Residue frames as qw, qx, qy, qz and C-alpha x, y, z in Angstrom:
[[0.053, 0.030, 0.952, -0.300, -3.68, -6.41, -0.18],
 [0.547, -0.195, -0.406, -0.705, -7.25, -7.57, -0.72],
 [0.308, -0.091, 0.806, -0.497, -9.50, -9.14, 1.94],
 [0.499, -0.043, -0.691, -0.521, -11.87, -11.90, 0.93],
 [0.719, -0.303, 0.248, -0.574, -14.69, -13.71, 2.81],
 [0.882, -0.101, 0.458, -0.030, -13.54, -17.21, 1.69],
 [0.388, -0.285, 0.701, 0.526, -11.33, -19.18, -0.68],
 [0.409, 0.564, 0.694, 0.179, -14.37, -19.34, -3.04],
 [0.118, 0.959, 0.151, -0.208, -14.46, -15.57, -3.17],
 [0.333, -0.635, 0.502, 0.484, -10.81, -15.45, -4.03],
 [0.456, 0.063, 0.799, 0.387, -11.20, -17.86, -6.93],
 [0.271, 0.781, 0.562, -0.038, -14.30, -15.90, -8.15],
 [0.088, -0.916, 0.103, 0.378, -12.43, -12.59, -7.99],
 [0.350, -0.454, 0.635, 0.517, -9.43, -13.93, -9.91],
 [0.430, 0.315, 0.798, 0.282, -11.54, -15.45, -12.52],
 [0.222, 0.886, 0.395, -0.096, -13.49, -12.16, -13.09],
 [0.065, -0.918, 0.231, 0.317, -10.38, -10.19, -13.29],
 [0.870, 0.455, -0.150, 0.115, -8.47, -12.83, -15.40],
 [0.023, -0.772, 0.565, -0.290, -5.69, -12.94, -12.82],
 [0.661, 0.105, -0.721, 0.180, -3.67, -15.71, -11.35],
 [0.703, -0.679, -0.190, -0.087, -4.29, -16.54, -7.75],
 [0.241, 0.673, -0.495, 0.494, -1.47, -15.11, -5.65],
 [0.312, 0.052, -0.800, 0.509, -0.27, -15.81, -2.12],
 [0.517, -0.613, -0.334, -0.496, -3.15, -16.07, 0.43],
 [0.190, 0.216, -0.672, 0.683, -2.73, -15.18, 4.12],
 [0.388, -0.658, -0.645, -0.009, -5.02, -15.60, 7.06],
 [0.222, -0.898, 0.013, -0.378, -5.84, -12.57, 9.18],
 [0.764, -0.604, 0.145, 0.171, -3.51, -14.14, 11.94],
 [0.800, 0.057, 0.199, 0.563, -0.74, -14.33, 9.47],
 [0.192, 0.773, 0.153, 0.585, -1.21, -10.63, 8.41],
 [0.469, -0.865, -0.005, -0.179, -1.18, -9.68, 12.12],
 [0.836, -0.340, 0.162, 0.400, 2.03, -11.65, 12.86],
 [0.597, 0.366, 0.217, 0.680, 3.81, -10.16, 9.83],
 [0.010, 0.852, 0.121, 0.509, 2.64, -6.57, 10.72],
 [0.623, -0.775, 0.097, 0.037, 3.96, -6.82, 14.28],
 [0.798, -0.180, 0.227, 0.529, 7.32, -7.98, 13.04],
 [0.521, 0.502, 0.318, 0.612, 7.45, -5.59, 10.16],
 [0.056, -0.824, -0.078, -0.558, 6.50, -2.39, 11.93],
 [0.733, -0.525, -0.336, 0.272, 8.05, -3.25, 15.30],
 [0.497, -0.493, 0.000, 0.714, 10.91, -0.63, 15.23],
 [0.412, 0.599, 0.413, 0.548, 9.80, 1.56, 12.35],
 [0.156, -0.957, -0.127, -0.208, 9.41, 4.76, 14.60],
 [0.750, -0.491, 0.033, 0.442, 12.80, 4.22, 16.15],
 [0.115, 0.938, -0.223, -0.237, 15.32, 6.93, 15.45],
 [0.348, -0.490, 0.751, 0.274, 17.92, 4.19, 14.75],
 [0.760, 0.365, 0.537, -0.013, 15.78, 2.59, 11.94],
 [0.025, 0.629, -0.455, -0.629, 17.56, 2.68, 8.63],
 [0.733, 0.367, -0.351, -0.453, 15.77, 0.11, 6.58],
 [0.832, -0.266, 0.480, -0.081, 16.44, -3.58, 6.24],
 [0.013, -0.457, 0.802, 0.384, 18.76, -5.81, 4.39],
 [0.680, 0.110, -0.578, -0.437, 17.47, -8.52, 2.08],
 [0.425, 0.057, -0.855, 0.292, 18.62, -10.96, 4.87],
 [0.138, 0.070, 0.564, -0.811, 16.52, -9.10, 7.57],
 [0.589, 0.131, -0.173, -0.778, 13.50, -9.12, 5.37],
 [0.636, 0.094, -0.730, -0.231, 13.80, -12.74, 4.71],
 [0.233, -0.020, -0.825, 0.514, 14.09, -13.46, 8.46],
 [0.382, 0.076, 0.319, -0.864, 10.93, -11.49, 9.14],
 [0.718, 0.127, -0.402, -0.553, 9.03, -13.44, 6.44],
 [0.525, 0.089, -0.839, 0.116, 10.39, -16.60, 8.00],
 [0.007, 0.021, 0.699, -0.715, 9.37, -15.68, 11.52],
 [0.522, 0.147, 0.133, -0.830, 5.91, -14.90, 10.31],
 [0.636, 0.119, 0.759, -0.074, 5.74, -18.39, 8.65],
 [0.595, 0.735, 0.030, -0.324, 5.90, -17.04, 5.22],
 [0.526, -0.461, 0.659, 0.277, 8.18, -19.56, 3.66],
 [0.741, 0.474, 0.461, 0.120, 6.83, -20.29, 0.13],
 [0.573, 0.130, 0.351, 0.729, 8.83, -19.24, -3.00],
 [0.099, 0.849, 0.363, 0.370, 6.56, -16.22, -3.49],
 [0.380, -0.920, -0.045, 0.081, 8.14, -14.37, -0.52],
 [0.603, -0.483, 0.399, 0.493, 11.79, -14.84, -1.93],
 [0.600, 0.528, 0.409, 0.441, 11.51, -13.74, -5.57]]
């Protein structure tokens, strides 16, 4: 994960590094995803997630583009 000041900085970094622009999240989206993703990770009952459970977490966080389901 890389943090940038603005959309302009993202484009500049991608150009300098000859990389395609990937998925861009706001800080709010990162926070929502992290709360969902790490919610029960310290539980003794935690045994990983299925593909379906992971997809549901992405969906709940509002991450619904094709990027999250490849």
